[in-house]
Chimera marker file (.cmm) of the C-alpha trace (Angstrom):
<marker_set name="trace">
<marker id="1" x="5.882" y="5.256" z="16.920" r="1" g="1" b="0" radius="0.5"/>
<marker id="2" x="4.669" y="2.717" z="14.785" r="1" g="1" b="0" radius="0.5"/>
<marker id="3" x="1.931" y="2.480" z="11.784" r="1" g="1" b="0" radius="0.5"/>
<marker id="4" x="-0.879" y="0.714" z="13.122" r="1" g="1" b="0" radius="0.5"/>
<marker id="5" x="-0.391" y="-3.095" z="11.425" r="1" g="1" b="0" radius="0.5"/>
<marker id="6" x="-2.576" y="-2.988" z="7.630" r="1" g="1" b="0" radius="0.5"/>
<marker id="7" x="-5.232" y="-4.542" z="7.058" r="1" g="1" b="0" radius="0.5"/>
<marker id="8" x="-5.526" y="-5.708" z="3.442" r="1" g="1" b="0" radius="0.5"/>
<marker id="9" x="-9.593" y="-7.040" z="4.317" r="1" g="1" b="0" radius="0.5"/>
<marker id="10" x="-11.271" y="-4.306" z="3.156" r="1" g="1" b="0" radius="0.5"/>
<marker id="11" x="-9.573" y="-3.589" z="0.048" r="1" g="1" b="0" radius="0.5"/>
<marker id="12" x="-10.050" y="-7.363" z="-1.261" r="1" g="1" b="0" radius="0.5"/>
<marker id="13" x="-13.734" y="-7.257" z="0.169" r="1" g="1" b="0" radius="0.5"/>
<marker id="14" x="-14.095" y="-3.675" z="-1.996" r="1" g="1" b="0" radius="0.5"/>
<marker id="15" x="-12.273" y="-4.923" z="-5.512" r="1" g="1" b="0" radius="0.5"/>
<marker id="16" x="-13.924" y="-8.454" z="-5.505" r="1" g="1" b="0" radius="0.5"/>
<marker id="17" x="-16.960" y="-7.760" z="-4.867" r="1" g="1" b="0" radius="0.5"/>
<marker id="18" x="-17.225" y="-9.901" z="-1.466" r="1" g="1" b="0" radius="0.5"/>
<marker id="19" x="-18.832" y="-9.579" z="2.185" r="1" g="1" b="0" radius="0.5"/>
<marker id="20" x="-15.862" y="-7.880" z="4.312" r="1" g="1" b="0" radius="0.5"/>
<marker id="21" x="-17.051" y="-10.934" z="6.994" r="1" g="1" b="0" radius="0.5"/>
<marker id="22" x="-16.289" y="-13.486" z="4.339" r="1" g="1" b="0" radius="0.5"/>
<marker id="23" x="-13.084" y="-12.002" z="3.310" r="1" g="1" b="0" radius="0.5"/>
<marker id="24" x="-12.302" y="-11.152" z="7.157" r="1" g="1" b="0" radius="0.5"/>
<marker id="25" x="-12.946" y="-14.927" z="8.278" r="1" g="1" b="0" radius="0.5"/>
<marker id="26" x="-11.108" y="-16.478" z="4.685" r="1" g="1" b="0" radius="0.5"/>
<marker id="27" x="-7.591" y="-13.819" z="5.307" r="1" g="1" b="0" radius="0.5"/>
<marker id="28" x="-7.634" y="-15.612" z="8.802" r="1" g="1" b="0" radius="0.5"/>
<marker id="29" x="-8.007" y="-18.688" z="8.299" r="1" g="1" b="0" radius="0.5"/>
<marker id="30" x="-5.172" y="-17.923" z="5.923" r="1" g="1" b="0" radius="0.5"/>
<marker id="31" x="-2.956" y="-17.031" z="7.476" r="1" g="1" b="0" radius="0.5"/>
<marker id="32" x="-2.993" y="-19.400" z="9.804" r="1" g="1" b="0" radius="0.5"/>
<marker id="33" x="-1.461" y="-21.779" z="7.767" r="1" g="1" b="0" radius="0.5"/>
<marker id="34" x="-5.204" y="-23.818" z="6.426" r="1" g="1" b="0" radius="0.5"/>
<marker id="35" x="-4.866" y="-24.061" z="2.893" r="1" g="1" b="0" radius="0.5"/>
<marker id="36" x="-7.570" y="-23.296" z="0.626" r="1" g="1" b="0" radius="0.5"/>
<marker id="37" x="-8.818" y="-26.595" z="-0.431" r="1" g="1" b="0" radius="0.5"/>
<marker id="38" x="-9.489" y="-26.854" z="3.604" r="1" g="1" b="0" radius="0.5"/>
<marker id="39" x="-11.159" y="-23.797" z="3.641" r="1" g="1" b="0" radius="0.5"/>
<marker id="40" x="-13.185" y="-24.041" z="1.000" r="1" g="1" b="0" radius="0.5"/>
<marker id="41" x="-14.882" y="-27.309" z="2.579" r="1" g="1" b="0" radius="0.5"/>
<marker id="42" x="-14.639" y="-27.482" z="5.795" r="1" g="1" b="0" radius="0.5"/>
<marker id="43" x="-15.122" y="-23.730" z="6.976" r="1" g="1" b="0" radius="0.5"/>
<marker id="44" x="-17.742" y="-22.497" z="4.847" r="1" g="1" b="0" radius="0.5"/>
<marker id="45" x="-19.721" y="-21.199" z="7.587" r="1" g="1" b="0" radius="0.5"/>
<marker id="46" x="-17.203" y="-19.201" z="8.779" r="1" g="1" b="0" radius="0.5"/>
<marker id="47" x="-16.831" y="-17.457" z="5.201" r="1" g="1" b="0" radius="0.5"/>
<marker id="48" x="-20.017" y="-17.332" z="3.840" r="1" g="1" b="0" radius="0.5"/>
<marker id="49" x="-19.783" y="-20.101" z="1.881" r="1" g="1" b="0" radius="0.5"/>
<marker id="50" x="-17.172" y="-18.400" z="-0.681" r="1" g="1" b="0" radius="0.5"/>
<marker id="51" x="-15.743" y="-20.842" z="-3.102" r="1" g="1" b="0" radius="0.5"/>
<marker id="52" x="-12.067" y="-21.969" z="-3.863" r="1" g="1" b="0" radius="0.5"/>
<marker id="53" x="-11.581" y="-20.014" z="-7.420" r="1" g="1" b="0" radius="0.5"/>
<marker id="54" x="-12.803" y="-16.916" z="-4.454" r="1" g="1" b="0" radius="0.5"/>
<marker id="55" x="-10.603" y="-17.988" z="-2.129" r="1" g="1" b="0" radius="0.5"/>
<marker id="56" x="-7.418" y="-18.361" z="-4.073" r="1" g="1" b="0" radius="0.5"/>
<marker id="57" x="-8.281" y="-14.281" z="-5.408" r="1" g="1" b="0" radius="0.5"/>
<marker id="58" x="-8.264" y="-13.755" z="-1.822" r="1" g="1" b="0" radius="0.5"/>
<marker id="59" x="-5.024" y="-14.945" z="-0.952" r="1" g="1" b="0" radius="0.5"/>
<marker id="60" x="-3.842" y="-13.852" z="-4.294" r="1" g="1" b="0" radius="0.5"/>
<marker id="61" x="-4.561" y="-10.022" z="-2.886" r="1" g="1" b="0" radius="0.5"/>
<marker id="62" x="-3.632" y="-10.831" z="0.578" r="1" g="1" b="0" radius="0.5"/>
<marker id="63" x="0.128" y="-12.147" z="-0.800" r="1" g="1" b="0" radius="0.5"/>
<marker id="64" x="0.214" y="-8.823" z="-2.702" r="1" g="1" b="0" radius="0.5"/>
<marker id="65" x="-1.435" y="-5.974" z="-0.291" r="1" g="1" b="0" radius="0.5"/>
<marker id="66" x="1.087" y="-7.138" z="2.270" r="1" g="1" b="0" radius="0.5"/>
<marker id="67" x="3.723" y="-6.773" z="-0.139" r="1" g="1" b="0" radius="0.5"/>
<marker id="68" x="3.252" y="-3.658" z="-1.151" r="1" g="1" b="0" radius="0.5"/>
<marker id="69" x="1.902" y="-2.313" z="2.280" r="1" g="1" b="0" radius="0.5"/>
<marker id="70" x="5.729" y="-3.348" z="3.849" r="1" g="1" b="0" radius="0.5"/>
<marker id="71" x="7.808" y="-1.957" z="0.702" r="1" g="1" b="0" radius="0.5"/>
<marker id="72" x="5.679" y="1.126" z="2.185" r="1" g="1" b="0" radius="0.5"/>
<marker id="73" x="6.690" y="1.196" z="5.189" r="1" g="1" b="0" radius="0.5"/>
<marker id="74" x="10.418" y="0.274" z="3.617" r="1" g="1" b="0" radius="0.5"/>
<marker id="75" x="9.917" y="3.958" z="1.512" r="1" g="1" b="0" radius="0.5"/>
<marker id="76" x="8.909" y="5.783" z="4.214" r="1" g="1" b="0" radius="0.5"/>
<marker id="77" x="11.779" y="4.940" z="7.065" r="1" g="1" b="0" radius="0.5"/>
<marker id="78" x="13.501" y="8.481" z="8.017" r="1" g="1" b="0" radius="0.5"/>
<marker id="79" x="15.634" y="9.584" z="10.719" r="1" g="1" b="0" radius="0.5"/>
<marker id="80" x="14.648" y="12.879" z="11.219" r="1" g="1" b="0" radius="0.5"/>
<marker id="81" x="18.275" y="14.521" z="10.073" r="1" g="1" b="0" radius="0.5"/>
<marker id="82" x="17.423" y="13.146" z="6.684" r="1" g="1" b="0" radius="0.5"/>
<marker id="83" x="13.761" y="13.968" z="6.514" r="1" g="1" b="0" radius="0.5"/>
<marker id="84" x="14.602" y="18.113" z="7.473" r="1" g="1" b="0" radius="0.5"/>
<marker id="85" x="17.121" y="18.310" z="4.247" r="1" g="1" b="0" radius="0.5"/>
<marker id="86" x="14.592" y="18.206" z="1.422" r="1" g="1" b="0" radius="0.5"/>
<marker id="87" x="12.707" y="21.118" z="2.974" r="1" g="1" b="0" radius="0.5"/>
<marker id="88" x="15.708" y="23.488" z="4.545" r="1" g="1" b="0" radius="0.5"/>
<marker id="89" x="16.549" y="22.553" z="0.055" r="1" g="1" b="0" radius="0.5"/>
<marker id="90" x="13.868" y="24.070" z="-0.653" r="1" g="1" b="0" radius="0.5"/>
<marker id="91" x="13.388" y="26.658" z="1.726" r="1" g="1" b="0" radius="0.5"/>
<marker id="92" x="17.347" y="27.576" z="0.088" r="1" g="1" b="0" radius="0.5"/>
<marker id="93" x="16.350" y="27.842" z="-3.283" r="1" g="1" b="0" radius="0.5"/>
<marker id="94" x="13.570" y="29.587" z="-3.129" r="1" g="1" b="0" radius="0.5"/>
<marker id="95" x="15.729" y="32.567" z="-1.655" r="1" g="1" b="0" radius="0.5"/>
<marker id="96" x="18.044" y="31.915" z="-4.421" r="1" g="1" b="0" radius="0.5"/>
<marker id="97" x="14.590" y="32.481" z="-7.312" r="1" g="1" b="0" radius="0.5"/>
<marker id="98" x="14.297" y="35.380" z="-5.691" r="1" g="1" b="0" radius="0.5"/>
<marker id="99" x="17.125" y="37.485" z="-5.086" r="1" g="1" b="0" radius="0.5"/>
<marker id="100" x="18.660" y="36.327" z="-8.956" r="1" g="1" b="0" radius="0.5"/>
<marker id="101" x="17.465" y="38.020" z="-11.899" r="1" g="1" b="0" radius="0.5"/>
<marker id="102" x="15.745" y="36.683" z="-15.009" r="1" g="1" b="0" radius="0.5"/>
<marker id="103" x="17.883" y="35.683" z="-18.352" r="1" g="1" b="0" radius="0.5"/>
<marker id="104" x="17.461" y="38.257" z="-20.782" r="1" g="1" b="0" radius="0.5"/>
<marker id="105" x="17.427" y="36.368" z="-23.980" r="1" g="1" b="0" radius="0.5"/>
<marker id="106" x="19.042" y="38.132" z="-27.132" r="1" g="1" b="0" radius="0.5"/>
<marker id="107" x="18.532" y="37.145" z="-30.572" r="1" g="1" b="0" radius="0.5"/>
<marker id="108" x="21.568" y="36.625" z="-32.604" r="1" g="1" b="0" radius="0.5"/>
<marker id="109" x="21.549" y="37.616" z="-36.417" r="1" g="1" b="0" radius="0.5"/>
<marker id="110" x="21.370" y="35.144" z="-39.246" r="1" g="1" b="0" radius="0.5"/>
<link id1="1" id2="2" r="1" g="1" b="0" radius="0.2"/>
<link id1="2" id2="3" r="1" g="1" b="0" radius="0.2"/>
<link id1="3" id2="4" r="1" g="1" b="0" radius="0.2"/>
<link id1="4" id2="5" r="1" g="1" b="0" radius="0.2"/>
<link id1="5" id2="6" r="1" g="1" b="0" radius="0.2"/>
<link id1="6" id2="7" r="1" g="1" b="0" radius="0.2"/>
<link id1="7" id2="8" r="1" g="1" b="0" radius="0.2"/>
<link id1="8" id2="9" r="1" g="1" b="0" radius="0.2"/>
<link id1="9" id2="10" r="1" g="1" b="0" radius="0.2"/>
<link id1="10" id2="11" r="1" g="1" b="0" radius="0.2"/>
<link id1="11" id2="12" r="1" g="1" b="0" radius="0.2"/>
<link id1="12" id2="13" r="1" g="1" b="0" radius="0.2"/>
<link id1="13" id2="14" r="1" g="1" b="0" radius="0.2"/>
<link id1="14" id2="15" r="1" g="1" b="0" radius="0.2"/>
<link id1="15" id2="16" r="1" g="1" b="0" radius="0.2"/>
<link id1="16" id2="17" r="1" g="1" b="0" radius="0.2"/>
<link id1="17" id2="18" r="1" g="1" b="0" radius="0.2"/>
<link id1="18" id2="19" r="1" g="1" b="0" radius="0.2"/>
<link id1="19" id2="20" r="1" g="1" b="0" radius="0.2"/>
<link id1="20" id2="21" r="1" g="1" b="0" radius="0.2"/>
<link id1="21" id2="22" r="1" g="1" b="0" radius="0.2"/>
<link id1="22" id2="23" r="1" g="1" b="0" radius="0.2"/>
<link id1="23" id2="24" r="1" g="1" b="0" radius="0.2"/>
<link id1="24" id2="25" r="1" g="1" b="0" radius="0.2"/>
<link id1="25" id2="26" r="1" g="1" b="0" radius="0.2"/>
<link id1="26" id2="27" r="1" g="1" b="0" radius="0.2"/>
<link id1="27" id2="28" r="1" g="1" b="0" radius="0.2"/>
<link id1="28" id2="29" r="1" g="1" b="0" radius="0.2"/>
<link id1="29" id2="30" r="1" g="1" b="0" radius="0.2"/>
<link id1="30" id2="31" r="1" g="1" b="0" radius="0.2"/>
<link id1="31" id2="32" r="1" g="1" b="0" radius="0.2"/>
<link id1="32" id2="33" r="1" g="1" b="0" radius="0.2"/>
<link id1="33" id2="34" r="1" g="1" b="0" radius="0.2"/>
<link id1="34" id2="35" r="1" g="1" b="0" radius="0.2"/>
<link id1="35" id2="36" r="1" g="1" b="0" radius="0.2"/>
<link id1="36" id2="37" r="1" g="1" b="0" radius="0.2"/>
<link id1="37" id2="38" r="1" g="1" b="0" radius="0.2"/>
<link id1="38" id2="39" r="1" g="1" b="0" radius="0.2"/>
<link id1="39" id2="40" r="1" g="1" b="0" radius="0.2"/>
<link id1="40" id2="41" r="1" g="1" b="0" radius="0.2"/>
<link id1="41" id2="42" r="1" g="1" b="0" radius="0.2"/>
<link id1="42" id2="43" r="1" g="1" b="0" radius="0.2"/>
<link id1="43" id2="44" r="1" g="1" b="0" radius="0.2"/>
<link id1="44" id2="45" r="1" g="1" b="0" radius="0.2"/>
<link id1="45" id2="46" r="1" g="1" b="0" radius="0.2"/>
<link id1="46" id2="47" r="1" g="1" b="0" radius="0.2"/>
<link id1="47" id2="48" r="1" g="1" b="0" radius="0.2"/>
<link id1="48" id2="49" r="1" g="1" b="0" radius="0.2"/>
<link id1="49" id2="50" r="1" g="1" b="0" radius="0.2"/>
<link id1="50" id2="51" r="1" g="1" b="0" radius="0.2"/>
<link id1="51" id2="52" r="1" g="1" b="0" radius="0.2"/>
<link id1="52" id2="53" r="1" g="1" b="0" radius="0.2"/>
<link id1="53" id2="54" r="1" g="1" b="0" radius="0.2"/>
<link id1="54" id2="55" r="1" g="1" b="0" radius="0.2"/>
<link id1="55" id2="56" r="1" g="1" b="0" radius="0.2"/>
<link id1="56" id2="57" r="1" g="1" b="0" radius="0.2"/>
<link id1="57" id2="58" r="1" g="1" b="0" radius="0.2"/>
<link id1="58" id2="59" r="1" g="1" b="0" radius="0.2"/>
<link id1="59" id2="60" r="1" g="1" b="0" radius="0.2"/>
<link id1="60" id2="61" r="1" g="1" b="0" radius="0.2"/>
<link id1="61" id2="62" r="1" g="1" b="0" radius="0.2"/>
<link id1="62" id2="63" r="1" g="1" b="0" radius="0.2"/>
<link id1="63" id2="64" r="1" g="1" b="0" radius="0.2"/>
<link id1="64" id2="65" r="1" g="1" b="0" radius="0.2"/>
<link id1="65" id2="66" r="1" g="1" b="0" radius="0.2"/>
<link id1="66" id2="67" r="1" g="1" b="0" radius="0.2"/>
<link id1="67" id2="68" r="1" g="1" b="0" radius="0.2"/>
<link id1="68" id2="69" r="1" g="1" b="0" radius="0.2"/>
<link id1="69" id2="70" r="1" g="1" b="0" radius="0.2"/>
<link id1="70" id2="71" r="1" g="1" b="0" radius="0.2"/>
<link id1="71" id2="72" r="1" g="1" b="0" radius="0.2"/>
<link id1="72" id2="73" r="1" g="1" b="0" radius="0.2"/>
<link id1="73" id2="74" r="1" g="1" b="0" radius="0.2"/>
<link id1="74" id2="75" r="1" g="1" b="0" radius="0.2"/>
<link id1="75" id2="76" r="1" g="1" b="0" radius="0.2"/>
<link id1="76" id2="77" r="1" g="1" b="0" radius="0.2"/>
<link id1="77" id2="78" r="1" g="1" b="0" radius="0.2"/>
<link id1="78" id2="79" r="1" g="1" b="0" radius="0.2"/>
<link id1="79" id2="80" r="1" g="1" b="0" radius="0.2"/>
<link id1="80" id2="81" r="1" g="1" b="0" radius="0.2"/>
<link id1="81" id2="82" r="1" g="1" b="0" radius="0.2"/>
<link id1="82" id2="83" r="1" g="1" b="0" radius="0.2"/>
<link id1="83" id2="84" r="1" g="1" b="0" radius="0.2"/>
<link id1="84" id2="85" r="1" g="1" b="0" radius="0.2"/>
<link id1="85" id2="86" r="1" g="1" b="0" radius="0.2"/>
<link id1="86" id2="87" r="1" g="1" b="0" radius="0.2"/>
<link id1="87" id2="88" r="1" g="1" b="0" radius="0.2"/>
<link id1="88" id2="89" r="1" g="1" b="0" radius="0.2"/>
<link id1="89" id2="90" r="1" g="1" b="0" radius="0.2"/>
<link id1="90" id2="91" r="1" g="1" b="0" radius="0.2"/>
<link id1="91" id2="92" r="1" g="1" b="0" radius="0.2"/>
<link id1="92" id2="93" r="1" g="1" b="0" radius="0.2"/>
<link id1="93" id2="94" r="1" g="1" b="0" radius="0.2"/>
<link id1="94" id2="95" r="1" g="1" b="0" radius="0.2"/>
<link id1="95" id2="96" r="1" g="1" b="0" radius="0.2"/>
<link id1="96" id2="97" r="1" g="1" b="0" radius="0.2"/>
<link id1="97" id2="98" r="1" g="1" b="0" radius="0.2"/>
<link id1="98" id2="99" r="1" g="1" b="0" radius="0.2"/>
<link id1="99" id2="100" r="1" g="1" b="0" radius="0.2"/>
<link id1="100" id2="101" r="1" g="1" b="0" radius="0.2"/>
<link id1="101" id2="102" r="1" g="1" b="0" radius="0.2"/>
<link id1="102" id2="103" r="1" g="1" b="0" radius="0.2"/>
<link id1="103" id2="104" r="1" g="1" b="0" radius="0.2"/>
<link id1="104" id2="105" r="1" g="1" b="0" radius="0.2"/>
<link id1="105" id2="106" r="1" g="1" b="0" radius="0.2"/>
<link id1="106" id2="107" r="1" g="1" b="0" radius="0.2"/>
<link id1="107" id2="108" r="1" g="1" b="0" radius="0.2"/>
<link id1="108" id2="109" r="1" g="1" b="0" radius="0.2"/>
<link id1="109" id2="110" r="1" g="1" b="0" radius="0.2"/>
</marker_set>
């Protein structure tokens, strides 16, 4: 089962305190290959009038979020046999600690 595609726009809008519709439009335009100056000058009606500084920060945050999501996805890819091993280890450890006697510490004389 594949994970749903990651959408960074709500997170970016929340972090930068910008309108969500403008951030979504900016991310879409930037991922389609438009440059920041082009979007700032000729697509103001779509982005809600975001300036170049805001668009650059959106571009940087989007690249960071995509990279972070890629690392998260690579880290969580396990085969079923590997995923079952930690559970088996913790179950056997809990059984062995119940049967083992606690260590009795003796005082040593000086």
